[in-house]
N, CA and C atoms as a LAMMPS dump frame, in Angstrom:
ITEM: TIMESTEP
0
ITEM: NUMBER OF ATOMS
681
ITEM: BOX BOUNDS ff ff ff
-5.0000000000000000e+02 5.0000000000000000e+02
-5.0000000000000000e+02 5.0000000000000000e+02
-5.0000000000000000e+02 5.0000000000000000e+02
ITEM: ATOMS id mol type element x y z
1 1 1 N 0.885 -1.052 -0.095
2 1 2 C 0.012 -0.036 0.164
3 1 3 C 0.861 1.372 -0.137
4 2 1 N 1.013 1.81 1.105
5 2 2 C 1.547 3.501 1.022
6 2 3 C 2.239 3.654 2.389
7 3 1 N 3.07 4.457 2.373
8 3 2 C 3.99 4.818 3.549
9 3 3 C 3.167 6.259 3.812
10 4 1 N 2.631 6.104 5.097
11 4 2 C 1.941 7.336 5.696
12 4 3 C 2.991 7.995 6.676
13 5 1 N 3.233 9.088 6.573
14 5 2 C 3.785 9.922 8.012
15 5 3 C 2.421 10.768 8.673
16 6 1 N 2.212 10.233 9.657
17 6 2 C 1.051 11.193 10.393
18 6 3 C 2.111 11.973 11.414
19 7 1 N 1.56 13.586 11.381
20 7 2 C 2.345 14.474 12.372
21 7 3 C 1.299 14.829 13.051
22 8 1 N 1.29 14.606 14.629
23 8 2 C 0.203 14.777 15.665
24 8 3 C 1.02 14.346 16.624
25 9 1 N 0.385 15.449 17.85
26 9 2 C 1.27 15.434 19.349
27 9 3 C 0.133 14.768 20.376
28 10 1 N -0.994 14.044 19.592
29 10 2 C -1.949 13.633 20.389
30 10 3 C -1.478 11.967 20.7
31 11 1 N -0.666 11.431 21.717
32 11 2 C -0.255 10.116 22.074
33 11 3 C -1.645 9.13 21.386
34 12 1 N -2.665 9.294 21.826
35 12 2 C -3.974 8.531 21.609
36 12 3 C -4.249 8.336 20.446
37 13 1 N -4.495 9.559 19.683
38 13 2 C -4.741 9.752 17.958
39 13 3 C -3.427 8.668 17.294
40 14 1 N -2.347 9.179 17.831
41 14 2 C -1.135 8.385 17.02
42 14 3 C -1.295 7.159 17.183
43 15 1 N -1.545 6.307 18.314
44 15 2 C -1.689 4.956 18.287
45 15 3 C -2.879 4.339 17.583
46 16 1 N -3.721 5.295 17.678
47 16 2 C -4.894 4.877 16.981
48 16 3 C -4.728 4.561 15.485
49 17 1 N -4.152 6.096 14.722
50 17 2 C -4.05 6.086 13.574
51 17 3 C -2.804 5.056 13.12
52 18 1 N -1.955 4.751 13.969
53 18 2 C -0.812 3.759 13.545
54 18 3 C -1.349 2.25 13.314
55 19 1 N -2.014 1.831 14.5
56 19 2 C -3.008 0.626 14.453
57 19 3 C -3.803 0.453 13.287
58 20 1 N -4.675 1.702 13.205
59 20 2 C -5.576 1.482 11.61
60 20 3 C -4.924 1.361 10.577
61 21 1 N -4.149 2.224 10.334
62 21 2 C -3.199 2.345 9.09
63 21 3 C -2.544 1.18 8.834
64 22 1 N -1.895 0.467 9.968
65 22 2 C -1.217 -0.745 9.513
66 22 3 C -1.954 -1.571 9.246
67 23 1 N -3.251 -1.871 10.048
68 23 2 C -4.373 -2.912 9.436
69 23 3 C -4.814 -2.679 8.212
70 24 1 N -4.699 -1.494 7.573
71 24 2 C -5.364 -1.452 6.269
72 24 3 C -3.937 -1.63 5.46
73 25 1 N -2.617 -2.044 5.71
74 25 2 C -1.864 -2.68 4.891
75 25 3 C -0.778 -1.252 4.875
76 26 1 N -1.073 -0.17 5.389
77 26 2 C 0.416 0.879 5.289
78 26 3 C 1.469 0.898 6.079
79 27 1 N 2.518 1.34 5.85
80 27 2 C 3.505 1.556 6.492
81 27 3 C 3.479 3.051 7.236
82 28 1 N 3.786 2.875 8.385
83 28 2 C 3.138 4.247 9.239
84 28 3 C 4.262 4.79 9.751
85 29 1 N 4.726 5.868 9.589
86 29 2 C 5.891 6.823 10.489
87 29 3 C 5.09 7.782 10.998
88 30 1 N 5.439 8.167 12.613
89 30 2 C 4.868 9.325 13.087
90 30 3 C 5.804 10.228 13.561
91 31 1 N 5.569 11.547 13.902
92 31 2 C 6.32 12.636 14.265
93 31 3 C 5.388 13.834 15.206
94 32 1 N 5.598 13.737 16.212
95 32 2 C 5.166 14.483 17.235
96 32 3 C 5.153 16.051 17.326
97 33 1 N 5.748 16.484 16.705
98 33 2 C 6.006 18.067 16.385
99 33 3 C 6.267 18.61 14.892
100 34 1 N 5.984 19.685 14.584
101 34 2 C 6.032 20.16 13.234
102 34 3 C 7.058 19.945 12.453
103 35 1 N 8.647 20.555 13.587
104 35 2 C 9.747 20.169 13.007
105 35 3 C 10.363 18.92 12.699
106 36 1 N 9.593 17.915 13.629
107 36 2 C 10.237 16.368 13.344
108 36 3 C 9.142 16.237 12.155
109 37 1 N 8.079 16.446 11.8
110 37 2 C 7.632 16.166 10.665
111 37 3 C 8.198 16.381 9.291
112 38 1 N 8.63 17.498 9.363
113 38 2 C 9.301 18.395 8.259
114 38 3 C 10.715 17.293 7.886
115 39 1 N 11.135 17.188 8.926
116 39 2 C 12.482 16.304 8.762
117 39 3 C 12.139 14.872 8.346
118 40 1 N 11.313 14.357 9.094
119 40 2 C 10.823 13.137 8.44
120 40 3 C 10.498 12.912 7.029
121 41 1 N 9.706 14.393 6.578
122 41 2 C 9.437 14.299 5.07
123 41 3 C 10.316 14.576 4.495
124 42 1 N 11.187 14.874 4.728
125 42 2 C 12.803 14.851 3.874
126 42 3 C 13.506 13.519 3.889
127 43 1 N 13.645 13.034 5.12
128 43 2 C 14.359 11.638 5.254
129 43 3 C 13.622 10.578 4.751
130 44 1 N 12.488 10.334 5.064
131 44 2 C 11.484 9.17 4.394
132 44 3 C 10.819 9.067 3.338
133 45 1 N 10.666 10.197 2.532
134 45 2 C 10.01 10.493 1.388
135 45 3 C 8.61 9.824 1.625
136 46 1 N 7.663 10.355 2.385
137 46 2 C 6.563 9.106 2.695
138 46 3 C 5.536 9.268 1.483
139 47 1 N 4.737 8.61 1.115
140 47 2 C 3.776 8.521 0.123
141 47 3 C 2.69 9.653 0.283
142 48 1 N 2.316 9.672 1.488
143 48 2 C 1.106 10.529 1.906
144 48 3 C 1.541 11.261 3.319
145 49 1 N 1.276 12.451 3.579
146 49 2 C 1.573 13.074 5.009
147 49 3 C 0.009 13.366 5.395
148 50 1 N 0.062 12.996 6.861
149 50 2 C -1.347 13.179 7.585
150 50 3 C -1.036 14.299 8.549
151 51 1 N -1.415 15.527 8.398
152 51 2 C -1.067 16.601 9.261
153 51 3 C -2.051 17.332 10.203
154 52 1 N -1.584 17.127 11.761
155 52 2 C -2.513 17.732 12.49
156 52 3 C -2.074 19.301 12.311
157 53 1 N -2.995 20.074 12.599
158 53 2 C -3.06 21.42 12.346
159 53 3 C -2.745 22.011 13.723
160 54 1 N -2.641 21.349 14.932
161 54 2 C -2.894 22.042 16.147
162 54 3 C -1.475 21.451 16.685
163 55 1 N -0.249 21.703 16.353
164 55 2 C 0.689 21.33 17.088
165 55 3 C 1.705 22.053 18.135
166 56 1 N 2.511 21.531 19.004
167 56 2 C 2.81 22.496 20.169
168 56 3 C 4.022 23.475 19.839
169 57 1 N 4.49 23.122 18.5
170 57 2 C 5.456 23.985 17.961
171 57 3 C 5.563 24.827 16.844
172 58 1 N 4.872 24.66 15.807
173 58 2 C 4.652 25.245 14.756
174 58 3 C 3.11 24.968 14.388
175 59 1 N 2.462 26.251 13.957
176 59 2 C 0.981 25.744 12.951
177 59 3 C 1.003 24.864 12.133
178 60 1 N 0.054 24.095 12.143
179 60 2 C 0.121 22.995 10.933
180 60 3 C 0.255 23.607 9.396
181 61 1 N -0.413 25.107 9.423
182 61 2 C -0.48 25.733 8.021
183 61 3 C 1.175 26.059 7.821
184 62 1 N 1.983 26.294 8.698
185 62 2 C 3.463 26.833 8.408
186 62 3 C 4.169 25.332 8.115
187 63 1 N 3.642 24.264 8.845
188 63 2 C 4.208 22.781 8.308
189 63 3 C 3.828 22.66 6.987
190 64 1 N 2.872 22.548 6.32
191 64 2 C 2.252 22.565 5.3
192 64 3 C 3.193 23.352 4.177
193 65 1 N 3.022 24.989 4.462
194 65 2 C 3.99 25.451 3.309
195 65 3 C 5.357 25.3 3.539
196 66 1 N 5.955 24.834 4.45
197 66 2 C 7.178 24.784 4.623
198 66 3 C 7.57 23.316 3.858
199 67 1 N 6.625 22.513 3.591
200 67 2 C 6.98 21.255 2.967
201 67 3 C 6.963 21.471 1.548
202 68 1 N 5.725 22.324 1.253
203 68 2 C 5.607 22.586 -0.117
204 68 3 C 6.623 23.289 -0.695
205 69 1 N 7.226 23.868 0.01
206 69 2 C 8.669 24.537 -0.798
207 69 3 C 9.751 23.731 -1.629
208 70 1 N 9.546 22.405 -1.058
209 70 2 C 10.369 21.444 -1.778
210 70 3 C 9.986 20.17 -2.015
211 71 1 N 8.711 19.947 -1.565
212 71 2 C 7.964 18.717 -2.187
213 71 3 C 6.586 18.744 -2.49
214 72 1 N 6.135 18.029 -3.379
215 72 2 C 4.633 17.564 -3.875
216 72 3 C 3.845 16.531 -3.232
217 73 1 N 4.731 16.076 -2.357
218 73 2 C 3.705 14.99 -1.546
219 73 3 C 2.432 15.365 -1.067
220 74 1 N 1.309 14.296 -1.6
221 74 2 C 0.043 14.496 -0.925
222 74 3 C 0.101 14.737 0.303
223 75 1 N -0.594 16.141 1.014
224 75 2 C -0.968 16.388 2.205
225 75 3 C -2.335 16.31 3.014
226 76 1 N -3.052 15.591 3.698
227 76 2 C -4.087 15.337 4.159
228 76 3 C -4.231 16.257 5.467
229 77 1 N -5.136 17.467 5.84
230 77 2 C -5.007 18.1 6.85
231 77 3 C -5.889 17.381 7.811
232 78 1 N -5.718 17.083 9.111
233 78 2 C -6.764 16.992 10.265
234 78 3 C -6.827 17.933 10.88
235 79 1 N -8.132 18.487 11.367
236 79 2 C -8.569 19.606 12.249
237 79 3 C -9.703 19.69 13.151
238 80 1 N -9.344 20.258 14.158
239 80 2 C -10.728 20.115 15.108
240 80 3 C -11.609 21.167 14.619
241 81 1 N -11.33 21.918 13.94
242 81 2 C -12.19 23.109 13.244
243 81 3 C -12.616 22.94 12.062
244 82 1 N -14.241 22.939 11.706
245 82 2 C -14.431 22.758 10.271
246 82 3 C -14.722 24.089 9.539
247 83 1 N -14.477 25.423 10.389
248 83 2 C -14.242 26.526 9.917
249 83 3 C -13.753 27.103 8.465
250 84 1 N -14.638 27.553 7.641
251 84 2 C -14.485 27.514 6.491
252 84 3 C -13.069 28.394 6.057
253 85 1 N -12.891 29.651 6.767
254 85 2 C -11.49 30.171 6.583
255 85 3 C -10.425 29.508 6.709
256 86 1 N -10.75 28.26 7.596
257 86 2 C -9.472 27.571 8.01
258 86 3 C -9.113 26.54 6.93
259 87 1 N -10.278 26.071 6.257
260 87 2 C -10.304 25.222 5.363
261 87 3 C -9.562 25.79 3.909
262 88 1 N -9.974 26.968 3.744
263 88 2 C -9.338 27.687 2.603
264 88 3 C -8.08 28.153 2.579
265 89 1 N -7.606 28.529 3.817
266 89 2 C -6.282 28.664 4.151
267 89 3 C -5.248 27.405 3.565
268 90 1 N -5.832 26.186 4.539
269 90 2 C -5.025 25.152 4.279
270 90 3 C -4.894 24.797 2.925
271 91 1 N -5.699 24.819 2.226
272 91 2 C -6.175 24.241 0.458
273 91 3 C -5.282 25 -0.162
274 92 1 N -5.168 26.503 0.125
275 92 2 C -4.314 27.361 -0.815
276 92 3 C -2.86 27.609 -0.343
277 93 1 N -2.926 26.903 0.98
278 93 2 C -1.553 26.81 1.598
279 93 3 C -0.535 25.669 1.108
280 94 1 N -1.294 24.485 0.468
281 94 2 C -0.611 23.492 -0.044
282 94 3 C -1.339 22.037 0.403
283 95 1 N -2.47 22.375 0.882
284 95 2 C -2.93 20.815 1.603
285 95 3 C -3.681 20.146 0.354
286 96 1 N -3.717 18.714 0.133
287 96 2 C -4.776 18.185 -0.815
288 96 3 C -6.11 17.926 -0.423
289 97 1 N -6.168 17.865 1.03
290 97 2 C -7.66 17.673 1.421
291 97 3 C -7.586 17.988 3.025
292 98 1 N -8.926 18.051 3.474
293 98 2 C -8.816 18.57 4.771
294 98 3 C -10.111 17.625 5.527
295 99 1 N -9.66 17.387 6.439
296 99 2 C -10.486 15.967 7.391
297 99 3 C -11.009 16.808 8.682
298 100 1 N -12.084 16.901 9.162
299 100 2 C -12.543 17.659 10.391
300 100 3 C -12.656 16.336 11.268
301 101 1 N -12.197 16.526 12.532
302 101 2 C -12.169 15.753 13.698
303 101 3 C -13.716 15.849 14.153
304 102 1 N -14.153 14.926 14.907
305 102 2 C -13.815 13.325 14.419
306 102 3 C -13.934 12.681 13.54
307 103 1 N -13.196 12.006 12.978
308 103 2 C -13.352 11.125 11.618
309 103 3 C -13.149 9.748 11.812
310 104 1 N -13.629 9.013 11.241
311 104 2 C -13.549 7.533 11.041
312 104 3 C -12.322 6.935 10.437
313 105 1 N -11.615 5.719 10.691
314 105 2 C -10.523 5.221 10.013
315 105 3 C -11.236 4.954 8.486
316 106 1 N -12.287 4.514 8.263
317 106 2 C -12.748 4.198 6.834
318 106 3 C -12.878 5.452 5.945
319 107 1 N -13.085 6.809 6.502
320 107 2 C -13.233 7.906 5.66
321 107 3 C -11.492 8.3 5.386
322 108 1 N -10.662 8.257 6.391
323 108 2 C -9.188 8.667 6.37
324 108 3 C -8.576 7.883 5.184
325 109 1 N -9.011 6.393 5.5
326 109 2 C -8.142 5.397 4.165
327 109 3 C -8.842 5.828 3.047
328 110 1 N -10.104 6.232 2.817
329 110 2 C -10.791 6.392 1.471
330 110 3 C -10.205 7.612 1.081
331 111 1 N -9.643 8.762 1.954
332 111 2 C -9.359 10.057 1.411
333 111 3 C -7.658 10.056 1.037
334 112 1 N -7.02 8.934 1.776
335 112 2 C -5.743 8.494 1.459
336 112 3 C -5.661 8.047 -0.106
337 113 1 N -6.933 7.161 -0.134
338 113 2 C -6.761 6.448 -1.848
339 113 3 C -6.894 7.484 -2.581
340 114 1 N -7.934 8.536 -2.226
341 114 2 C -8.118 9.281 -3.283
342 114 3 C -6.807 9.989 -3.663
343 115 1 N -6.256 10.717 -2.582
344 115 2 C -5.277 11.528 -3.342
345 115 3 C -3.767 10.971 -3.946
346 116 1 N -3.664 9.521 -3.642
347 116 2 C -2.657 8.796 -4.546
348 116 3 C -3.321 8.483 -5.556
349 117 1 N -4.627 8.363 -5.826
350 117 2 C -4.9 8.176 -7.097
351 117 3 C -5.028 9.37 -8.028
352 118 1 N -5.011 10.382 -7.316
353 118 2 C -4.911 11.923 -7.984
354 118 3 C -3.317 12.389 -8.348
355 119 1 N -2.628 11.849 -7.742
356 119 2 C -1.212 11.919 -7.981
357 119 3 C -0.791 11.718 -9.286
358 120 1 N -0.214 12.589 -9.721
359 120 2 C 0.347 11.791 -11.296
360 120 3 C 1.495 10.732 -11.798
361 121 1 N 1.212 10.011 -12.661
362 121 2 C 1.778 8.559 -12.756
363 121 3 C 3.392 9.071 -12.6
364 122 1 N 3.94 9.953 -13.364
365 122 2 C 5.333 10.243 -13.332
366 122 3 C 4.992 11.447 -12.497
367 123 1 N 5.883 11.313 -11.482
368 123 2 C 5.786 12.397 -10.644
369 123 3 C 6.49 13.728 -10.951
370 124 1 N 6.155 14.85 -10.446
371 124 2 C 6.802 16.059 -10.95
372 124 3 C 8.168 16.237 -10.362
373 125 1 N 9.131 17.069 -11.016
374 125 2 C 10.162 17.272 -10.363
375 125 3 C 10.179 17.907 -9.298
376 126 1 N 11.05 17.347 -8.277
377 126 2 C 11.03 17.399 -6.875
378 126 3 C 12.554 18.59 -6.835
379 127 1 N 12.261 19.562 -5.925
380 127 2 C 13.294 20.442 -5.428
381 127 3 C 14.01 19.898 -4.376
382 128 1 N 15.169 19.877 -4.599
383 128 2 C 16.073 18.98 -3.44
384 128 3 C 15.889 20.008 -2.163
385 129 1 N 15.682 19.275 -0.373
386 129 2 C 15.536 19.723 0.403
387 129 3 C 16.849 20.991 0.772
388 130 1 N 18.16 20.936 0.145
389 130 2 C 19.005 21.633 0.271
390 130 3 C 19.445 22.508 -1.033
391 131 1 N 19.548 23.383 -1.313
392 131 2 C 19.76 24.228 -2.522
393 131 3 C 21.216 24.69 -2.507
394 132 1 N 22.316 24.617 -3.208
395 132 2 C 23.25 25.188 -3.511
396 132 3 C 23.593 25.935 -4.383
397 133 1 N 23.577 27.301 -4.552
398 133 2 C 23.743 28.387 -5.784
399 133 3 C 24.732 29.093 -5.694
400 134 1 N 25.735 28.408 -6.162
401 134 2 C 27.187 29.072 -5.907
402 134 3 C 27.863 29.436 -4.293
403 135 1 N 27.638 30.465 -4.056
404 135 2 C 28.256 30.945 -2.458
405 135 3 C 26.947 30.88 -1.801
406 136 1 N 25.355 30.947 -2.118
407 136 2 C 24.528 31.07 -1.428
408 136 3 C 24.012 29.587 -1.44
409 137 1 N 23.655 29.1 -0.29
410 137 2 C 23.307 27.824 0.414
411 137 3 C 21.469 28.135 1.309
412 138 1 N 20.672 27.157 0.712
413 138 2 C 19.692 26.782 1.726
414 138 3 C 19.152 25.775 2.234
415 139 1 N 19.209 25.742 3.031
416 139 2 C 18.576 24.495 3.752
417 139 3 C 16.813 24.557 3.92
418 140 1 N 16.421 24.188 2.967
419 140 2 C 14.587 24.324 3.064
420 140 3 C 13.715 23.665 4.369
421 141 1 N 14.54 22.713 4.721
422 141 2 C 14.027 21.69 5.893
423 141 3 C 14.112 22.626 7.022
424 142 1 N 15.228 22.928 7.18
425 142 2 C 15.363 24.089 8.92
426 142 3 C 15.37 25.349 8.641
427 143 1 N 14.979 25.975 7.21
428 143 2 C 14.851 27.214 7.058
429 143 3 C 16.194 28.014 7.551
430 144 1 N 17.415 27.37 6.756
431 144 2 C 18.879 27.921 7.351
432 144 3 C 19.37 28.472 5.834
433 145 1 N 19.977 29.862 6.21
434 145 2 C 20.906 30.373 4.947
435 145 3 C 21.973 30.383 5.209
436 146 1 N 22.815 30.175 4.145
437 146 2 C 24.5 30.579 4.589
438 146 3 C 24.927 31.256 3.291
439 147 1 N 25.691 32.166 3.339
440 147 2 C 26.286 33.003 2.327
441 147 3 C 27.754 33.023 2.552
442 148 1 N 28.737 32.41 1.383
443 148 2 C 29.959 32.419 1.539
444 148 3 C 30.333 31.512 2.917
445 149 1 N 29.243 30.922 3.455
446 149 2 C 29.943 30.037 4.625
447 149 3 C 29.287 30.568 5.722
448 150 1 N 28.706 31.692 5.776
449 150 2 C 28.163 32.592 7.144
450 150 3 C 26.73 32.617 6.989
451 151 1 N 26.138 32.271 8.206
452 151 2 C 24.64 31.815 8.538
453 151 3 C 24.056 33.456 8.61
454 152 1 N 22.809 33.428 7.461
455 152 2 C 22.102 34.876 7.733
456 152 3 C 20.953 34.69 7.946
457 153 1 N 20.676 35.435 8.81
458 153 2 C 19.276 35.46 9.889
459 153 3 C 18.357 36.137 9.142
460 154 1 N 17.191 35.61 8.542
461 154 2 C 16.441 35.905 7.987
462 154 3 C 14.67 35.636 8.698
463 155 1 N 13.849 36.558 8.37
464 155 2 C 12.295 36.147 9.085
465 155 3 C 12.012 35.228 8.179
466 156 1 N 10.751 34.384 8.79
467 156 2 C 10.124 33.31 7.846
468 156 3 C 9.876 33.702 6.42
469 157 1 N 8.839 34.886 6.379
470 157 2 C 8.526 35.489 5.456
471 157 3 C 9.78 35.824 4.14
472 158 1 N 10.943 36.64 4.753
473 158 2 C 12.092 36.84 4.028
474 158 3 C 12.832 35.396 3.195
475 159 1 N 12.561 34.534 4.364
476 159 2 C 13.209 33.304 3.81
477 159 3 C 12.217 32.397 2.716
478 160 1 N 11.079 32.726 2.926
479 160 2 C 10.226 31.942 1.988
480 160 3 C 10.246 32.824 0.545
481 161 1 N 10.433 33.959 0.579
482 161 2 C 10.851 35.011 -1.186
483 161 3 C 12.095 34.596 -1.468
484 162 1 N 13.001 34.292 -0.811
485 162 2 C 14.033 34.088 -1.296
486 162 3 C 14.21 32.295 -1.674
487 163 1 N 13.74 31.47 -0.782
488 163 2 C 13.656 30.125 -1.185
489 163 3 C 12.88 29.815 -2.576
490 164 1 N 11.532 30.837 -2.797
491 164 2 C 10.97 30.788 -3.988
492 164 3 C 12.002 31.05 -4.956
493 165 1 N 12.415 32.17 -5.069
494 165 2 C 13.378 32.641 -6.183
495 165 3 C 14.512 31.571 -6.488
496 166 1 N 15.043 30.924 -5.529
497 166 2 C 16.138 29.852 -5.377
498 166 3 C 15.676 28.762 -6.161
499 167 1 N 14.148 28.574 -5.828
500 167 2 C 13.641 27.563 -6.67
501 167 3 C 13.915 27.462 -8.052
502 168 1 N 13.68 28.711 -8.914
503 168 2 C 13.875 28.938 -10.107
504 168 3 C 15.041 30.038 -10.601
505 169 1 N 15.874 29.504 -9.751
506 169 2 C 17.152 30.626 -10.033
507 169 3 C 17.391 30.635 -11.572
508 170 1 N 17.924 31.744 -12.084
509 170 2 C 17.937 32.033 -13.572
510 170 3 C 16.93 32.575 -14.094
511 171 1 N 15.864 32.388 -13.495
512 171 2 C 14.318 32.801 -14.294
513 171 3 C 13.846 33.832 -13.502
514 172 1 N 13.078 34.69 -14.527
515 172 2 C 12.389 35.683 -13.69
516 172 3 C 11.152 35.134 -13.287
517 173 1 N 10.831 35.745 -12.051
518 173 2 C 9.854 35.126 -11.325
519 173 3 C 8.635 36.814 -11.262
520 174 1 N 7.52 36.692 -11.77
521 174 2 C 6.832 37.994 -11.57
522 174 3 C 6.321 38.217 -10.329
523 175 1 N 6.048 39.415 -10.046
524 175 2 C 5.416 39.757 -8.719
525 175 3 C 4.404 38.959 -8.378
526 176 1 N 3.388 38.748 -9.068
527 176 2 C 2.081 38.038 -8.922
528 176 3 C 2.629 36.444 -8.744
529 177 1 N 3.624 36.164 -9.27
530 177 2 C 4.146 34.665 -8.725
531 177 3 C 4.612 34.687 -7.492
532 178 1 N 5.2 35.489 -7.153
533 178 2 C 5.909 35.731 -5.713
534 178 3 C 4.953 35.778 -4.584
535 179 1 N 4.021 36.701 -5.152
536 179 2 C 2.795 37.212 -4.181
537 179 3 C 1.961 35.691 -4.042
538 180 1 N 1.677 35.237 -4.936
539 180 2 C 0.729 33.579 -4.904
540 180 3 C 1.689 32.823 -4.058
541 181 1 N 2.763 32.618 -4.013
542 181 2 C 3.425 31.607 -3.858
543 181 3 C 4.133 31.704 -2.222
544 182 1 N 4.027 33.139 -1.948
545 182 2 C 4.542 33.513 -0.424
546 182 3 C 3.228 34.017 0.334
547 183 1 N 2.599 34.833 -0.089
548 183 2 C 1.595 35.118 0.633
549 183 3 C 0.006 34.816 0.312
550 184 1 N -0.086 33.869 -0.71
551 184 2 C -1.187 33.266 -1.047
552 184 3 C -2.278 33.691 -2.061
553 185 1 N -3.149 32.922 -2.847
554 185 2 C -3.784 33.341 -4.12
555 185 3 C -4.498 34.613 -3.796
556 186 1 N -4.837 34.91 -2.485
557 186 2 C -5.769 36.135 -2.619
558 186 3 C -4.795 37.453 -3.096
559 187 1 N -3.648 37.189 -2.901
560 187 2 C -2.991 38.325 -3.36
561 187 3 C -2.311 37.902 -4.836
562 188 1 N -2.261 39.565 -5.321
563 188 2 C -1.989 39.693 -6.864
564 188 3 C -1.647 41.023 -7.238
565 189 1 N -1.886 42.175 -6.773
566 189 2 C -1.544 43.365 -6.842
567 189 3 C -0.659 44.209 -5.713
568 190 1 N -0.172 43.382 -4.891
569 190 2 C 0.462 44.147 -3.986
570 190 3 C 2.139 44.182 -4.292
571 191 1 N 2.334 44.347 -5.281
572 191 2 C 3.925 44.454 -5.622
573 191 3 C 4.71 45.118 -4.367
574 192 1 N 4.3 45.904 -3.788
575 192 2 C 5.136 46.679 -2.751
576 192 3 C 5.524 45.969 -1.841
577 193 1 N 4.805 44.726 -1.852
578 193 2 C 5.002 43.833 -0.674
579 193 3 C 6.272 43.044 -1.076
580 194 1 N 6.488 42.908 -2.28
581 194 2 C 7.544 42.014 -2.822
582 194 3 C 8.707 42.975 -2.869
583 195 1 N 8.407 44.295 -3.343
584 195 2 C 9.742 45.222 -3.366
585 195 3 C 10.251 45.341 -2.169
586 196 1 N 9.378 45.551 -0.696
587 196 2 C 9.752 45.73 0.285
588 196 3 C 10.924 44.241 0.902
589 197 1 N 10.341 43.034 0.631
590 197 2 C 11.243 41.933 1.204
591 197 3 C 12.32 42.021 0.119
592 198 1 N 12.432 42.118 -0.862
593 198 2 C 13.658 42.126 -2.022
594 198 3 C 14.562 43.091 -1.314
595 199 1 N 14.223 44.433 -1.087
596 199 2 C 14.815 45.383 -0.324
597 199 3 C 15.66 44.858 0.764
598 200 1 N 14.74 44.14 1.815
599 200 2 C 15.559 43.386 3.117
600 200 3 C 16.356 42.539 2.559
601 201 1 N 16.373 41.43 1.805
602 201 2 C 16.958 40.676 1.481
603 201 3 C 18.23 40.955 0.948
604 202 1 N 18.342 42.018 0.013
605 202 2 C 19.533 42.434 -0.649
606 202 3 C 20.374 42.808 0.618
607 203 1 N 19.837 43.586 1.677
608 203 2 C 20.591 44.321 2.428
609 203 3 C 21.225 43.297 3.542
610 204 1 N 20.259 42.185 3.997
611 204 2 C 21.048 41.039 4.47
612 204 3 C 22.104 40.037 3.862
613 205 1 N 21.634 40.225 2.266
614 205 2 C 22.821 39.038 1.591
615 205 3 C 23.924 40.222 0.971
616 206 1 N 24.042 41.533 1.471
617 206 2 C 24.989 42.361 1.07
618 206 3 C 25.124 42.542 -0.474
619 207 1 N 23.853 42.589 -1.244
620 207 2 C 23.435 42.771 -2.059
621 207 3 C 22.861 44.047 -3.003
622 208 1 N 23.18 45.055 -2.24
623 208 2 C 22.563 46.528 -2.413
624 208 3 C 22.652 46.796 -3.849
625 209 1 N 23.683 46.23 -4.612
626 209 2 C 23.711 46.401 -5.957
627 209 3 C 22.681 45.411 -6.809
628 210 1 N 22.336 44.894 -6.353
629 210 2 C 21.213 43.886 -7.38
630 210 3 C 21.777 43.051 -8.233
631 211 1 N 23.178 42.696 -7.862
632 211 2 C 23.486 41.467 -8.579
633 211 3 C 23.045 40.059 -8.376
634 212 1 N 22.898 39.679 -7.375
635 212 2 C 22.507 38.439 -6.775
636 212 3 C 20.918 38.359 -6.98
637 213 1 N 20.194 39.171 -6.617
638 213 2 C 18.595 39.23 -6.988
639 213 3 C 18.411 40.524 -7.796
640 214 1 N 18.242 40.219 -9.334
641 214 2 C 18.426 41.007 -10.21
642 214 3 C 17.115 41.744 -10.449
643 215 1 N 16.724 42.749 -10.95
644 215 2 C 15.264 43.103 -11.119
645 215 3 C 14.915 43.333 -12.707
646 216 1 N 13.689 42.533 -12.89
647 216 2 C 13.396 43.011 -14.377
648 216 3 C 12.342 44.168 -14.236
649 217 1 N 12.595 45.468 -14.536
650 217 2 C 11.593 46.247 -14.383
651 217 3 C 10.108 46.321 -14.687
652 218 1 N 9.401 46.441 -13.734
653 218 2 C 7.995 46.141 -14.115
654 218 3 C 7.323 44.929 -14.229
655 219 1 N 8.167 43.888 -14.043
656 219 2 C 7.892 42.36 -14.404
657 219 3 C 8.255 41.566 -13.022
658 220 1 N 9.677 41.638 -12.173
659 220 2 C 9.552 40.932 -11.18
660 220 3 C 11.272 40.692 -10.917
661 221 1 N 11.768 39.719 -10.374
662 221 2 C 13.056 39.651 -9.791
663 221 3 C 13.654 37.895 -10.343
664 222 1 N 14.453 38.02 -10.37
665 222 2 C 15.383 36.768 -10.933
666 222 3 C 16.713 36.554 -9.91
667 223 1 N 16.689 35.275 -9.541
668 223 2 C 18.063 35.073 -8.366
669 223 3 C 18.963 34.805 -9.441
670 224 1 N 20.399 35.036 -9.573
671 224 2 C 21.189 34.661 -10.299
672 224 3 C 22.574 34.119 -9.234
673 225 1 N 22.751 32.58 -9.305
674 225 2 C 23.688 32.435 -8.626
675 225 3 C 25.345 33.035 -8.932
676 226 1 N 25.755 33.441 -7.929
677 226 2 C 27.115 33.916 -7.983
678 226 3 C 28.629 32.772 -7.565
679 227 1 N 29.793 32.926 -8.478
680 227 2 C 30.526 32.002 -8.293
681 227 3 C 31.203 32.215 -7.146
């Protein structure tokens, strides 16, 4: 069947899901924090991630978005709330499905089968969890950046902008593309947000001249790896 990674901090639920999914023929991996879940996704390459939204260290939506920076693994969100805005945020943030607690094991297994069935036969090209672009190195799992070996401290949003540009290094990313990827599909006309974050990145990366993050006037930005 499938290798399923369950990210949840409730020991009782983890135990129930482990037993239920194994009975259905699945291999089950578990993680009780968001950070461990992100690491396990990178290390174990599961077929499906079942992600609880109420984690002790990171919001489940943040975990989903961070995994989506480098992996297209199907993600099924578990949540105690059925609020429409939470569902929309989760699906816009990269989740493939949303299940409200309480749920039956039969329902969860059916949803796992559905996301696996909808997955392309030939998987999309995956981005490595670590990107090396000349003197610039990004660890997409641990959200760490190094320039010429020295660590660069970035906020979460700054990292997301840089990671998106790094995924498409050498290609121009439009303002709208960056906004959709980092802020969500509800954004598209707020180019000033992108300008502000690129300005901060250039300051922190000693790139005031714009040779690393280059501007395409009126269109967007491209990251050009430096030797």
